[in-house]
C-alpha positions as CSV (number, residue, x, y, z in Angstrom):
1,X,94.9,146.9,47.5
2,X,92.0,149.2,49.7
3,X,89.9,145.7,50.3
4,X,93.0,144.6,52.4
5,X,92.3,146.7,55.5
6,X,88.6,145.8,55.3
7,X,89.4,142.3,55.1
8,X,91.7,142.5,57.9
9,X,89.2,144.3,60.5
10,X,87.2,141.2,59.6
11,X,89.3,138.6,60.2
12,X,90.3,140.0,63.2
13,X,86.3,141.1,64.6
14,X,86.1,137.1,63.8
15,X,88.5,135.9,65.9
16,X,88.1,138.1,68.6
17,X,84.0,136.9,68.6
18,X,85.7,133.2,68.5
19,X,87.7,133.9,71.4
20,X,84.8,135.6,73.3
21,X,83.2,132.5,72.6
22,X,85.7,130.6,74.0
23,X,86.6,132.6,77.0
24,X,82.6,132.6,78.1
25,X,82.4,128.8,78.1
26,X,85.2,128.4,79.8
27,X,84.6,130.5,82.5
28,X,81.2,129.4,82.8
29,X,83.1,125.8,83.3
30,X,85.1,126.9,85.8
31,X,82.1,128.3,87.6
32,X,79.8,125.4,87.9
33,X,83.1,123.3,88.7
34,X,84.0,125.2,91.8
35,X,80.2,125.4,92.7
36,X,79.8,121.6,92.8
37,X,83.7,120.7,93.8
38,X,84.9,119.6,90.7
39,X,81.8,117.8,89.0
40,X,79.5,119.6,87.0
41,X,75.7,117.9,86.3
42,X,75.3,118.3,82.2
43,X,72.2,117.3,80.1
44,X,72.0,116.3,76.9
45,X,72.7,120.1,75.7
46,X,75.1,121.4,77.6
47,X,76.8,118.1,76.9
48,X,76.7,119.2,73.3
49,X,77.7,122.4,73.9
50,X,80.9,121.7,76.2
51,X,82.1,118.8,73.8
52,X,81.5,120.0,70.4
53,X,83.3,122.5,68.5
54,X,86.7,124.6,69.3
55,X,88.0,124.0,73.0
56,X,91.1,125.3,74.9
57,X,90.7,122.4,77.7
58,X,89.7,118.6,78.2
59,X,86.9,117.6,78.9
60,X,86.1,114.3,81.2
61,X,82.0,112.9,80.6
62,X,80.9,109.9,82.5
63,X,77.3,108.7,81.2
64,X,75.7,107.1,84.2
65,X,72.3,105.7,85.6
66,X,72.1,106.7,88.9
67,X,68.3,106.5,89.4
68,X,67.2,103.6,92.1
69,X,64.6,102.6,89.2
70,X,67.8,101.4,87.2
71,X,69.7,99.2,89.6
72,X,72.9,100.3,88.4
73,X,75.5,98.9,90.8
74,X,78.3,99.8,88.5
75,X,77.4,103.1,87.8
76,X,77.1,103.5,92.4
77,X,80.4,101.8,92.7
78,X,82.0,104.1,90.4
79,X,80.5,107.3,90.9
80,X,82.3,108.6,94.5
81,X,85.5,107.2,92.9
82,X,84.9,109.7,90.0
83,X,84.4,112.4,92.2
84,X,87.3,111.9,94.1
85,X,89.1,112.6,91.0
86,X,87.3,115.1,90.3
87,X,87.1,117.1,93.3
88,X,91.2,115.7,93.8
89,X,91.7,118.0,90.4
90,X,90.5,120.8,91.4
91,X,93.7,121.4,94.2
92,X,96.4,121.4,90.8
93,X,97.9,124.1,89.5
94,X,95.4,124.9,86.8
95,X,92.0,123.2,87.0
96,X,90.7,124.8,84.2
97,X,92.7,122.6,81.7
98,X,90.3,119.6,82.4
99,X,87.0,119.5,83.6
100,X,84.4,117.0,84.9
101,X,81.1,116.7,83.8
102,X,78.2,113.9,84.5
103,X,75.3,113.4,82.7
104,X,72.8,111.1,84.0
105,X,70.1,109.0,81.9
106,X,67.0,110.9,82.6
107,X,68.8,114.1,81.5
108,X,70.6,112.9,78.8
109,X,68.3,110.1,76.6
110,X,69.1,111.5,73.4
111,X,72.8,111.4,74.2
112,X,72.7,107.9,74.9
113,X,70.5,107.4,71.8
114,X,72.9,109.2,69.5
115,X,75.6,106.9,70.6
116,X,73.8,104.0,70.8
117,X,74.9,103.2,74.2
118,X,73.0,100.4,75.7
119,X,74.6,100.0,79.2
120,X,76.1,102.3,82.0
121,X,78.4,103.3,83.0
122,X,80.7,105.0,80.2
123,X,83.6,107.3,80.4
124,X,84.8,109.7,78.1
125,X,87.9,112.2,77.7
126,X,87.5,114.7,75.3
127,X,90.7,116.5,74.5
128,X,91.1,120.2,73.6
129,X,90.3,120.8,69.9
130,X,90.2,123.0,66.9
131,X,87.8,124.6,64.9
132,X,86.7,121.8,62.4
133,X,89.1,119.4,63.8
134,X,87.2,115.8,64.4
135,X,89.4,113.9,66.6
136,X,87.3,111.1,68.7
137,X,86.9,110.7,72.3
138,X,89.4,108.4,73.9
139,X,87.3,106.0,76.3
140,X,87.7,104.5,79.4
141,X,87.4,101.1,79.8
142,X,86.3,100.0,83.4
143,X,86.2,96.5,82.9
144,X,89.4,96.4,81.8
145,X,91.4,98.6,84.0
146,X,89.0,98.9,87.3
147,X,86.4,101.6,89.4
148,X,89.2,102.8,91.2
149,X,89.9,105.7,91.0
150,X,93.3,105.5,91.5
151,X,92.8,103.7,88.1
152,X,90.9,105.9,86.3
153,X,93.8,108.5,87.4
154,X,96.2,107.0,85.9
155,X,94.4,106.9,82.8
156,X,93.9,110.3,82.6
157,X,97.3,111.2,83.1
158,X,98.6,109.5,80.4
159,X,96.1,111.1,78.3
160,X,97.4,114.4,79.8
161,X,101.0,113.4,80.3
162,X,100.8,114.8,83.7
163,X,99.9,113.3,86.8
164,X,96.1,113.7,88.1
165,X,96.1,113.5,91.9
166,X,94.2,111.7,93.9
167,X,93.6,112.8,97.4
168,X,92.0,110.5,99.4
169,X,90.7,111.4,102.5
170,X,91.7,109.3,105.9
171,X,89.4,106.6,106.7
172,X,89.9,107.3,110.4
173,X,87.5,104.1,111.4
174,X,89.5,102.0,109.4
175,X,93.0,103.2,110.7
176,X,91.9,102.7,114.1
177,X,90.7,99.3,113.7
178,X,94.3,98.2,112.1
179,X,95.8,99.9,114.8
180,X,93.9,98.0,117.6
181,X,94.5,94.8,115.4
182,X,98.0,95.3,114.8
183,X,98.4,95.1,119.2
184,X,95.9,92.2,119.3
185,X,98.3,90.1,116.8
186,X,101.5,91.9,118.6
187,X,99.7,90.6,122.0
188,X,99.0,87.0,120.7
189,X,102.6,86.4,119.2
190,X,103.9,87.5,122.7
191,X,101.8,84.8,124.3
192,X,102.8,82.1,121.4
193,X,106.7,82.9,121.7
194,X,106.1,82.8,125.7
195,X,104.7,79.0,125.4
196,X,105.4,77.6,122.3
197,X,109.6,78.8,121.7
198,X,110.1,75.4,121.4
199,X,108.6,75.0,118.2
200,X,109.7,78.1,117.0
201,X,113.4,77.6,117.8
202,X,113.3,73.2,116.7
203,X,115.2,72.4,113.6
204,X,112.1,69.9,112.6
205,X,109.8,73.7,112.3
206,X,112.4,75.0,110.0
207,X,113.0,71.9,108.2
208,X,109.3,71.2,107.8
209,X,109.0,74.7,106.2
210,X,111.8,74.5,104.1
211,X,110.6,71.4,102.6
212,X,106.9,72.8,101.8
213,X,108.4,75.7,100.1
214,X,110.7,73.8,97.7
215,X,108.0,71.3,97.0
216,X,105.9,74.3,96.3
217,X,108.8,76.0,93.9
218,X,109.2,73.5,92.1
219,X,105.8,72.5,91.4
220,X,105.4,75.3,89.5
221,X,103.5,77.9,91.0
222,X,106.1,80.9,90.2
223,X,104.9,80.1,86.8
224,X,101.1,80.4,88.0
225,X,102.0,83.8,89.6
226,X,103.3,85.2,86.6
227,X,101.3,83.5,84.0
228,X,97.9,83.3,85.9
229,X,96.4,80.2,84.1
230,X,92.8,79.0,84.9
231,X,93.1,76.8,87.8
232,X,90.9,74.1,85.6
233,X,89.6,74.1,82.5
234,X,86.4,72.6,80.7
235,X,86.6,69.4,78.6
236,X,84.9,67.8,76.2
237,X,81.1,66.0,77.2
238,X,81.3,68.6,80.6
239,X,84.2,67.3,81.8
240,X,86.9,69.3,83.7
241,X,90.6,68.8,82.7
242,X,93.5,69.6,85.5
243,X,96.4,68.8,83.2
244,X,96.8,71.1,80.6
245,X,98.5,69.7,77.3
246,X,101.9,70.5,76.3
247,X,105.1,71.3,78.1
248,X,104.8,74.8,77.6
249,X,101.4,75.4,79.0
250,X,100.1,75.1,82.8
251,X,96.9,75.0,85.0
252,X,96.5,75.7,88.4
253,X,95.5,72.5,89.8
254,X,98.4,71.1,88.1
255,X,101.2,72.5,90.2
256,X,99.0,71.0,93.4
257,X,99.4,67.6,91.8
258,X,103.1,67.9,91.1
259,X,103.7,69.5,94.6
260,X,101.5,66.1,95.9
261,X,103.2,64.0,93.6
262,X,106.9,65.3,95.0
263,X,106.0,65.1,98.6
264,X,104.7,61.8,99.0
265,X,107.9,60.3,97.0
266,X,110.3,62.7,99.4
267,X,108.7,61.3,102.2
268,X,108.8,57.5,100.8
269,X,112.2,57.9,100.3
270,X,113.0,59.6,103.8
271,X,110.5,56.6,105.4
272,X,112.6,53.9,103.1
273,X,116.4,55.9,104.3
274,X,115.6,56.7,108.2
275,X,112.6,54.7,109.4
276,X,112.9,51.2,108.1
277,X,116.8,51.0,109.8
278,X,115.4,51.6,113.0
279,X,113.3,48.2,113.3
280,X,115.1,45.5,114.9
281,X,113.5,43.2,114.1
282,X,114.6,41.7,110.2
283,X,110.9,40.6,109.2
284,X,109.7,44.0,110.2
285,X,112.4,45.7,108.2
286,X,112.4,43.5,104.8
287,X,108.7,44.3,105.1
288,X,109.0,48.2,105.6
289,X,111.6,47.6,102.5
290,X,108.9,46.1,100.2
291,X,106.0,48.2,101.2
292,X,108.0,51.6,100.2
293,X,109.5,50.7,97.3
294,X,106.3,49.6,95.9
295,X,104.9,52.9,96.9
296,X,107.8,54.8,95.5
297,X,107.4,52.9,91.9
298,X,103.7,53.6,92.5
299,X,104.1,57.1,92.6
300,X,107.4,57.2,89.8
301,X,104.5,55.1,87.7
302,X,102.1,58.1,88.6
303,X,104.7,61.1,87.8
304,X,105.5,59.4,84.7
305,X,102.0,59.1,83.4
306,X,101.6,62.6,83.9
307,X,104.4,63.5,81.8
308,X,102.8,61.4,79.6
309,X,99.1,63.3,79.9
310,X,101.2,66.4,79.1
311,X,102.7,65.4,75.9
312,X,101.3,62.0,74.2
313,X,104.8,61.3,72.9
314,X,106.8,61.2,76.1
315,X,107.8,57.5,75.7
316,X,108.5,56.3,79.0
317,X,106.5,54.3,82.1
318,X,107.7,52.1,84.8
319,X,104.2,50.2,86.0
320,X,101.2,51.9,83.9
């Protein structure tokens, strides 16, 4: 029983030392972050110091290679976006809960070798951890999510269960150019309306626009927008496939082919109904009927053949 007070005193002293060391590490990070606008430059030693052991904070680290001799274009593209997120996070109520570090290859070759990294940049988020825990860091996939600050902030927001802001500065040059362009477009529209009003208000103009929309929508355009299929597909012996097999699949080029077939069919039928009867000569009328009927049969045969390409078991055809 006499050992119990001594044991409690030793335990309290150990906890005090751990918390003191933890607070010392956090305070150091806070000073470094404030001095560099949220971004802490790391070395192999400080990387290990700030990402290992017990942490009451999260740590985001980008392993990059910004030196001219490496010619790492992705590193240079992502660096300003990463700095933007780091500086924006400093404006939050509690910026000490997550720190942003950058480890360049020239200062962190040992870490690159330790992690087995052959490419850059690489971004890791180290969540807060307790002593003895071995939670793996979360990796931000640049190829999947992109290089923009907004996409990176969205990833961190999911990790933190809180919104990570992106305070992108206003590009006054871009805003000015957009304003000038908008004024120019409005001026051109005013001139166009003044001189081509008859085109805008003519019924045939809107009829043509309506037909084009119908052809695009009935050819599978919305399916392409939703599923984003490839435009064409490589086939055997270096050939290119424009038609995807099966009625559940479609290529981008395929919808253009279908729209063209529908358009030619619609034009042929319209010509047969509206144009041929206007001929005064019976011979011309008869010739027109033969020509447009053959065109309709030929295009319909192409459409049937397209269905057969989609599904070899399709049983119908007209000419071929």
